[in-house]
py3Dmol code that shows the C-alpha trace and the ligand (Angstrom):
import py3Dmol

protein = """\
ATOM      1  CA  MET A   1     122.697 109.383 109.015  1.00  0.00           C
ATOM      2  CA  ARG A   2     121.147 109.596 105.604  1.00  0.00           C
ATOM      3  CA  ILE A   3     119.295 106.700 104.119  1.00  0.00           C
ATOM      4  CA  ILE A   4     118.619 106.655 100.404  1.00  0.00           C
ATOM      5  CA  LEU A   5     115.900 104.405  99.058  1.00  0.00           C
ATOM      6  CA  LEU A   6     116.461 103.444  95.451  1.00  0.00           C
ATOM      7  CA  GLY A   7     114.087 101.343  93.413  1.00  0.00           C
ATOM      8  CA  PRO A   8     111.580 101.801  90.609  1.00  0.00           C
ATOM      9  CA  PRO A   9     108.140 103.299  91.125  1.00  0.00           C
ATOM     10  CA  GLY A  10     106.010 100.667  92.863  1.00  0.00           C
ATOM     11  CA  SER A  11     108.904  98.962  94.650  1.00  0.00           C
ATOM     12  CA  GLY A  12     107.550 100.040  98.041  1.00  0.00           C
ATOM     13  CA  LYS A  13     109.997 102.861  98.847  1.00  0.00           C
ATOM     14  CA  GLY A  14     107.241 105.014 100.317  1.00  0.00           C
ATOM     15  CA  THR A  15     105.897 102.273 102.576  1.00  0.00           C
ATOM     16  CA  GLN A  16     109.356 101.169 103.740  1.00  0.00           C
ATOM     17  CA  GLY A  17     110.332 104.819 104.264  1.00  0.00           C
ATOM     18  CA  ASP A  18     107.337 105.216 106.588  1.00  0.00           C
ATOM     19  CA  PHE A  19     108.371 102.086 108.522  1.00  0.00           C
ATOM     20  CA  ILE A  20     111.956 103.349 108.884  1.00  0.00           C
ATOM     21  CA  GLU A  21     110.654 106.708 110.087  1.00  0.00           C
ATOM     22  CA  LYS A  22     108.485 105.018 112.709  1.00  0.00           C
ATOM     23  CA  LYS A  23     111.148 102.636 113.981  1.00  0.00           C
ATOM     24  CA  TYR A  24     114.311 104.754 113.780  1.00  0.00           C
ATOM     25  CA  GLY A  25     112.902 108.281 113.986  1.00  0.00           C
ATOM     26  CA  PHE A  26     114.442 109.604 110.764  1.00  0.00           C
ATOM     27  CA  PRO A  27     111.777 111.539 108.819  1.00  0.00           C
ATOM     28  CA  LYS A  28     110.902 110.340 105.343  1.00  0.00           C
ATOM     29  CA  VAL A  29     111.532 112.943 102.655  1.00  0.00           C
ATOM     30  CA  SER A  30     109.684 112.039  99.484  1.00  0.00           C
ATOM     31  CA  SER A  31     110.517 114.212  96.483  1.00  0.00           C
ATOM     32  CA  GLY A  32     107.297 113.110  94.741  1.00  0.00           C
ATOM     33  CA  ASP A  33     105.175 114.070  97.779  1.00  0.00           C
ATOM     34  CA  LEU A  34     106.953 117.431  98.069  1.00  0.00           C
ATOM     35  CA  LEU A  35     106.248 118.142  94.398  1.00  0.00           C
ATOM     36  CA  ARG A  36     102.602 117.049  94.527  1.00  0.00           C
ATOM     37  CA  GLN A  37     102.062 119.099  97.694  1.00  0.00           C
ATOM     38  CA  ALA A  38     103.722 122.195  96.195  1.00  0.00           C
ATOM     39  CA  VAL A  39     101.553 121.941  93.078  1.00  0.00           C
ATOM     40  CA  LYS A  40      98.394 121.381  95.143  1.00  0.00           C
ATOM     41  CA  ASN A  41      99.133 124.388  97.399  1.00  0.00           C
ATOM     42  CA  GLU A  42      99.998 126.434  94.332  1.00  0.00           C
ATOM     43  CA  ALA A  43     103.432 127.094  95.886  1.00  0.00           C
ATOM     44  CA  LEU A  44     104.898 125.846  92.634  1.00  0.00           C
ATOM     45  CA  LEU A  45     103.042 127.278  89.663  1.00  0.00           C
ATOM     46  CA  ASP A  46     104.923 125.754  86.829  1.00  0.00           C
ATOM     47  CA  GLU A  47     103.306 124.113  83.831  1.00  0.00           C
ATOM     48  CA  GLU A  48     106.493 122.146  83.146  1.00  0.00           C
ATOM     49  CA  VAL A  49     106.362 120.584  86.598  1.00  0.00           C
ATOM     50  CA  GLU A  50     102.681 119.698  86.355  1.00  0.00           C
ATOM     51  CA  GLY A  51     103.231 118.250  82.900  1.00  0.00           C
ATOM     52  CA  ALA A  52     106.186 116.170  84.097  1.00  0.00           C
ATOM     53  CA  LEU A  53     104.224 114.835  87.064  1.00  0.00           C
ATOM     54  CA  ASN A  54     101.266 113.867  84.905  1.00  0.00           C
ATOM     55  CA  CYS A  55     103.358 112.148  82.228  1.00  0.00           C
ATOM     56  CA  GLY A  56     106.002 110.514  84.437  1.00  0.00           C
ATOM     57  CA  ARG A  57     108.901 112.630  83.145  1.00  0.00           C
ATOM     58  CA  LEU A  58     111.559 113.962  85.525  1.00  0.00           C
ATOM     59  CA  VAL A  59     111.270 117.492  86.884  1.00  0.00           C
ATOM     60  CA  SER A  60     114.348 119.694  86.410  1.00  0.00           C
ATOM     61  CA  ASP A  61     117.260 119.060  88.770  1.00  0.00           C
ATOM     62  CA  ASP A  62     117.323 122.746  89.832  1.00  0.00           C
ATOM     63  CA  ILE A  63     113.749 122.689  91.097  1.00  0.00           C
ATOM     64  CA  ILE A  64     114.259 119.381  92.883  1.00  0.00           C
ATOM     65  CA  MET A  65     117.480 120.528  94.538  1.00  0.00           C
ATOM     66  CA  LEU A  66     115.857 123.715  95.854  1.00  0.00           C
ATOM     67  CA  MET A  67     113.029 121.699  97.370  1.00  0.00           C
ATOM     68  CA  ILE A  68     115.294 119.069  98.903  1.00  0.00           C
ATOM     69  CA  LYS A  69     117.718 121.628 100.369  1.00  0.00           C
ATOM     70  CA  ASP A  70     114.850 123.515 101.895  1.00  0.00           C
ATOM     71  CA  ARG A  71     113.377 120.354 103.427  1.00  0.00           C
ATOM     72  CA  ILE A  72     116.501 118.754 104.876  1.00  0.00           C
ATOM     73  CA  CYS A  73     117.641 121.882 106.666  1.00  0.00           C
ATOM     74  CA  GLN A  74     114.515 121.745 108.830  1.00  0.00           C
ATOM     75  CA  GLU A  75     114.885 120.861 112.501  1.00  0.00           C
ATOM     76  CA  ASP A  76     113.380 117.364 112.294  1.00  0.00           C
ATOM     77  CA  CYS A  77     116.102 116.316 109.812  1.00  0.00           C
ATOM     78  CA  ARG A  78     118.939 117.300 112.159  1.00  0.00           C
ATOM     79  CA  LYS A  79     119.843 113.714 113.065  1.00  0.00           C
ATOM     80  CA  GLY A  80     119.122 112.242 109.675  1.00  0.00           C
ATOM     81  CA  TYR A  81     116.481 111.511 107.084  1.00  0.00           C
ATOM     82  CA  VAL A  82     115.252 108.885 104.646  1.00  0.00           C
ATOM     83  CA  MET A  83     115.179 109.924 100.990  1.00  0.00           C
ATOM     84  CA  ASP A  84     112.394 108.439  98.893  1.00  0.00           C
ATOM     85  CA  GLY A  85     112.536 109.189  95.165  1.00  0.00           C
ATOM     86  CA  PHE A  86     115.693 111.272  95.316  1.00  0.00           C
ATOM     87  CA  PRO A  87     118.294 111.230  93.810  1.00  0.00           C
ATOM     88  CA  ARG A  88     116.878 110.055  90.478  1.00  0.00           C
ATOM     89  CA  ASN A  89     120.015 110.604  88.381  1.00  0.00           C
ATOM     90  CA  LEU A  90     123.766 110.980  88.721  1.00  0.00           C
ATOM     91  CA  ASN A  91     123.668 114.763  88.592  1.00  0.00           C
ATOM     92  CA  GLN A  92     121.273 114.884  91.559  1.00  0.00           C
ATOM     93  CA  ALA A  93     123.405 112.352  93.438  1.00  0.00           C
ATOM     94  CA  LYS A  94     126.512 114.486  92.956  1.00  0.00           C
ATOM     95  CA  MET A  95     124.744 117.686  93.975  1.00  0.00           C
ATOM     96  CA  PHE A  96     123.384 115.883  97.013  1.00  0.00           C
ATOM     97  CA  GLU A  97     126.911 114.870  97.935  1.00  0.00           C
ATOM     98  CA  GLU A  98     127.849 118.542  98.082  1.00  0.00           C
ATOM     99  CA  ILE A  99     125.227 119.254 100.708  1.00  0.00           C
ATOM    100  CA  ASN A 100     125.796 117.433 103.944  1.00  0.00           C
ATOM    101  CA  GLY A 101     128.004 114.810 102.254  1.00  0.00           C
ATOM    102  CA  LYS A 102     129.766 113.990 105.519  1.00  0.00           C
ATOM    103  CA  ARG A 103     126.766 112.178 106.967  1.00  0.00           C
ATOM    104  CA  LYS A 104     126.921 108.418 107.295  1.00  0.00           C
ATOM    105  CA  GLU A 105     125.092 107.042 104.274  1.00  0.00           C
ATOM    106  CA  ILE A 106     123.162 103.844 103.549  1.00  0.00           C
ATOM    107  CA  VAL A 107     121.693 103.115 100.132  1.00  0.00           C
ATOM    108  CA  LEU A 108     118.920 100.523  99.987  1.00  0.00           C
ATOM    109  CA  ASP A 109     117.953  99.467  96.473  1.00  0.00           C
ATOM    110  CA  ILE A 110     114.634  97.600  96.415  1.00  0.00           C
ATOM    111  CA  TYR A 111     114.688  95.383  93.368  1.00  0.00           C
ATOM    112  CA  LEU A 112     111.746  93.567  91.759  1.00  0.00           C
ATOM    113  CA  SER A 113     110.467  92.402  88.386  1.00  0.00           C
ATOM    114  CA  GLU A 114     108.595  94.590  85.903  1.00  0.00           C
ATOM    115  CA  LYS A 115     105.557  92.297  86.081  1.00  0.00           C
ATOM    116  CA  THR A 116     105.232  92.681  89.868  1.00  0.00           C
ATOM    117  CA  LEU A 117     105.762  96.440  89.600  1.00  0.00           C
ATOM    118  CA  ILE A 118     102.959  96.918  87.098  1.00  0.00           C
ATOM    119  CA  GLU A 119     100.605  94.772  89.209  1.00  0.00           C
ATOM    120  CA  ARG A 120     101.463  96.694  92.369  1.00  0.00           C
ATOM    121  CA  LEU A 121     101.111 100.146  90.869  1.00  0.00           C
ATOM    122  CA  GLY A 122      97.747  99.199  89.368  1.00  0.00           C
ATOM    123  CA  ALA A 123      96.499  98.197  92.831  1.00  0.00           C
ATOM    124  CA  ARG A 124      97.910 101.241  94.641  1.00  0.00           C
ATOM    125  CA  ARG A 125      95.531 103.753  96.207  1.00  0.00           C
ATOM    126  CA  ILE A 126      96.324 106.840  98.266  1.00  0.00           C
ATOM    127  CA  CYS A 127      94.393 108.989 100.703  1.00  0.00           C
ATOM    128  CA  PRO A 128      93.971 112.459  99.144  1.00  0.00           C
ATOM    129  CA  GLN A 129      93.899 113.953 102.646  1.00  0.00           C
ATOM    130  CA  CYS A 130      96.779 112.418 104.657  1.00  0.00           C
ATOM    131  CA  GLY A 131      98.768 110.755 101.872  1.00  0.00           C
ATOM    132  CA  ALA A 132      98.582 107.240 103.426  1.00  0.00           C
ATOM    133  CA  ILE A 133      99.464 104.554 100.903  1.00  0.00           C
ATOM    134  CA  TYR A 134      97.354 101.401 100.443  1.00  0.00           C
ATOM    135  CA  ASN A 135      97.489  98.501  98.070  1.00  0.00           C
ATOM    136  CA  MET A 136      94.244  96.754  97.222  1.00  0.00           C
ATOM    137  CA  LYS A 137      96.116  93.439  97.002  1.00  0.00           C
ATOM    138  CA  LEU A 138      98.824  93.673  99.665  1.00  0.00           C
ATOM    139  CA  GLN A 139      97.816  96.321 102.164  1.00  0.00           C
ATOM    140  CA  CYS A 140      94.040  96.794 102.037  1.00  0.00           C
ATOM    141  CA  PRO A 141      92.208  99.392 104.103  1.00  0.00           C
ATOM    142  CA  GLU A 142      89.755  98.051 106.702  1.00  0.00           C
ATOM    143  CA  LYS A 143      86.757  99.440 104.831  1.00  0.00           C
ATOM    144  CA  GLU A 144      86.750  99.103 101.083  1.00  0.00           C
ATOM    145  CA  GLU A 145      88.549 101.990  99.309  1.00  0.00           C
ATOM    146  CA  THR A 146      88.381 104.216 102.432  1.00  0.00           C
ATOM    147  CA  CYS A 147      91.313 105.643 104.442  1.00  0.00           C
ATOM    148  CA  ASP A 148      91.580 103.975 107.883  1.00  0.00           C
ATOM    149  CA  VAL A 149      92.758 107.259 109.412  1.00  0.00           C
ATOM    150  CA  CYS A 150      90.646 109.953 107.720  1.00  0.00           C
ATOM    151  CA  GLY A 151      87.632 107.972 106.510  1.00  0.00           C
ATOM    152  CA  VAL A 152      88.062 109.690 103.130  1.00  0.00           C
ATOM    153  CA  ARG A 153      87.560 107.822  99.846  1.00  0.00           C
ATOM    154  CA  LEU A 154      90.888 106.589  98.457  1.00  0.00           C
ATOM    155  CA  VAL A 155      92.019 107.633  94.995  1.00  0.00           C
ATOM    156  CA  ARG A 156      94.430 106.392  92.347  1.00  0.00           C
ATOM    157  CA  ARG A 157      97.401 108.604  91.724  1.00  0.00           C
ATOM    158  CA  GLN A 158      97.031 110.278  88.333  1.00  0.00           C
ATOM    159  CA  ASP A 159     100.389 108.848  87.255  1.00  0.00           C
ATOM    160  CA  ASP A 160      99.382 105.282  88.154  1.00  0.00           C
ATOM    161  CA  GLU A 161      97.557 104.864  84.820  1.00  0.00           C
ATOM    162  CA  LEU A 162      99.141 102.058  82.793  1.00  0.00           C
ATOM    163  CA  HIS A 163     100.660 104.203  80.015  1.00  0.00           C
ATOM    164  CA  VAL A 164     102.200 106.585  82.584  1.00  0.00           C
ATOM    165  CA  ILE A 165     103.446 103.670  84.702  1.00  0.00           C
ATOM    166  CA  LYS A 166     105.296 102.316  81.661  1.00  0.00           C
ATOM    167  CA  GLU A 167     106.877 105.714  81.003  1.00  0.00           C
ATOM    168  CA  ARG A 168     107.940 106.077  84.656  1.00  0.00           C
ATOM    169  CA  LEU A 169     109.572 102.655  84.586  1.00  0.00           C
ATOM    170  CA  ARG A 170     111.342 103.482  81.325  1.00  0.00           C
ATOM    171  CA  VAL A 171     112.661 106.764  82.800  1.00  0.00           C
ATOM    172  CA  TYR A 172     113.817 104.942  85.944  1.00  0.00           C
ATOM    173  CA  ARG A 173     115.608 102.155  84.080  1.00  0.00           C
ATOM    174  CA  ASN A 174     117.453 104.766  81.994  1.00  0.00           C
ATOM    175  CA  GLN A 175     119.141 106.271  85.043  1.00  0.00           C
ATOM    176  CA  GLU A 176     119.304 103.226  87.285  1.00  0.00           C
ATOM    177  CA  LYS A 177     122.678 101.772  86.324  1.00  0.00           C
ATOM    178  CA  THR A 178     124.751 104.939  86.691  1.00  0.00           C
ATOM    179  CA  LEU A 179     123.223 105.613  90.106  1.00  0.00           C
ATOM    180  CA  ILE A 180     123.847 102.064  91.300  1.00  0.00           C
ATOM    181  CA  ASP A 181     127.452 102.137  90.040  1.00  0.00           C
ATOM    182  CA  TYR A 182     128.006 105.472  91.788  1.00  0.00           C
ATOM    183  CA  TYR A 183     126.848 104.166  95.161  1.00  0.00           C
ATOM    184  CA  LYS A 184     128.648 100.838  94.722  1.00  0.00           C
ATOM    185  CA  GLN A 185     131.854 102.771  94.220  1.00  0.00           C
ATOM    186  CA  LYS A 186     131.191 104.702  97.409  1.00  0.00           C
ATOM    187  CA  GLY A 187     130.762 101.378  99.232  1.00  0.00           C
ATOM    188  CA  VAL A 188     127.321 102.227 100.603  1.00  0.00           C
ATOM    189  CA  TYR A 189     125.120 100.176  98.258  1.00  0.00           C
ATOM    190  CA  ASN A 190     122.789  97.392  99.467  1.00  0.00           C
ATOM    191  CA  LYS A 191     120.427  95.385  97.292  1.00  0.00           C
ATOM    192  CA  ILE A 192     117.100  94.346  98.828  1.00  0.00           C
ATOM    193  CA  ASP A 193     114.799  91.627  97.474  1.00  0.00           C
ATOM    194  CA  GLY A 194     111.545  93.523  96.888  1.00  0.00           C
ATOM    195  CA  GLU A 195     109.618  90.398  95.831  1.00  0.00           C
ATOM    196  CA  LYS A 196     109.262  89.448  99.520  1.00  0.00           C
ATOM    197  CA  ASN A 197     106.195  90.620 101.406  1.00  0.00           C
ATOM    198  CA  ILE A 198     106.224  94.026 103.102  1.00  0.00           C
ATOM    199  CA  GLU A 199     107.325  92.622 106.481  1.00  0.00           C
ATOM    200  CA  GLY A 200     110.058  90.499 104.877  1.00  0.00           C
ATOM    201  CA  VAL A 201     111.479  93.516 103.038  1.00  0.00           C
ATOM    202  CA  PHE A 202     111.417  95.588 106.212  1.00  0.00           C
ATOM    203  CA  SER A 203     113.145  92.889 108.195  1.00  0.00           C
ATOM    204  CA  ASP A 204     116.008  92.818 105.649  1.00  0.00           C
ATOM    205  CA  ILE A 205     116.221  96.608 105.832  1.00  0.00           C
ATOM    206  CA  CYS A 206     116.359  96.533 109.658  1.00  0.00           C
ATOM    207  CA  GLU A 207     119.222  94.058 109.571  1.00  0.00           C
ATOM    208  CA  ILE A 208     121.279  96.489 107.489  1.00  0.00           C
ATOM    209  CA  MET A 209     120.193  99.528 109.498  1.00  0.00           C
ATOM    210  CA  ASP A 210     120.958  97.907 112.853  1.00  0.00           C
ATOM    211  CA  LYS A 211     124.459  96.941 111.717  1.00  0.00           C
ATOM    212  CA  ALA A 212     125.096 100.482 110.447  1.00  0.00           C
ATOM    213  CA  ILE A 213     123.853 102.110 113.626  1.00  0.00           C
ATOM    214  CA  ALA A 214     125.688  99.754 116.049  1.00  0.00           C
TER     215      ALA A 214
END
"""
ligand_1 = """\
23
LIG
P 107.324 109.454 92.827
O 106.249 109.826 93.808
O 108.672 109.321 93.485
O 106.959 108.283 91.961
O 107.485 110.726 91.842
C 106.405 111.170 91.064
C 106.910 112.102 89.979
O 107.556 113.246 90.577
C 107.958 111.527 89.050
O 107.379 110.765 87.996
C 108.649 112.800 88.544
O 107.843 113.468 87.596
C 108.673 113.666 89.802
N 109.881 113.452 90.632
C 109.935 112.896 91.877
N 111.180 112.876 92.345
C 111.961 113.415 91.389
C 113.364 113.655 91.271
N 114.222 113.328 92.247
N 113.812 114.235 90.125
C 112.968 114.582 89.133
N 111.638 114.381 89.172
C 111.126 113.798 90.282
"""
view = py3Dmol.view(width=600, height=400)
view.addModel(protein, "pdb")
view.setStyle({"model": 0}, {"cartoon": {"style": "trace"}})
view.addModel(ligand_1, "xyz")
view.setStyle({"model": 1}, {"stick": {}})
view.zoomTo()
view.show()
């Protein structure tokens, strides 16, 4: 089983991916997390990559594919995985098809308005230690701006500044249609109303997942 979460930055792919992982046991594979981790650990010393991350541009398909291939061949992905942030364009989708393309596939596209996206991304905070995602409006930590798990002070992602958010949305919208058309043609596309609250979105996702698994 491979589950692909589509949707612009701020649509809640990361949060829903975590929920799917918890309920169904398929690990979440986030291309953005893999990149940020590789840069932080200095496993990926590439000025291009750092620049792209900071400005909201896409990293090259070759680098992404190497990282994804390496991650999904690990033992925990044997039964399936949830992709968050990948594929981002048609080329990546086609290359992804070549690896492990026989798996049952579900595409969940979380759709919501630009206004809501900008509000959500502005309120997003992450734990620099464990990567937990919070939202100061929708999913607050128990203690103000502090991770419930690690007790560490939460931070804003560098690319959640307004001008970078706008660039990330522009980049996403550029590629969105071709990706959606591709998955519609494959008959695996599902549109999810992302304007609902977190639980409402997850409940819609579970309905689709349960049908696919049955
Ligand atoms: P995300 O955490 O998914 O919002 O991704 C953060 C940043 O990582 C993006 O703005 C891109 O610079 C880079 N990135 C993540 N996934 C991909 C991908 N599949 N292809 C190219 N760049 C990516």
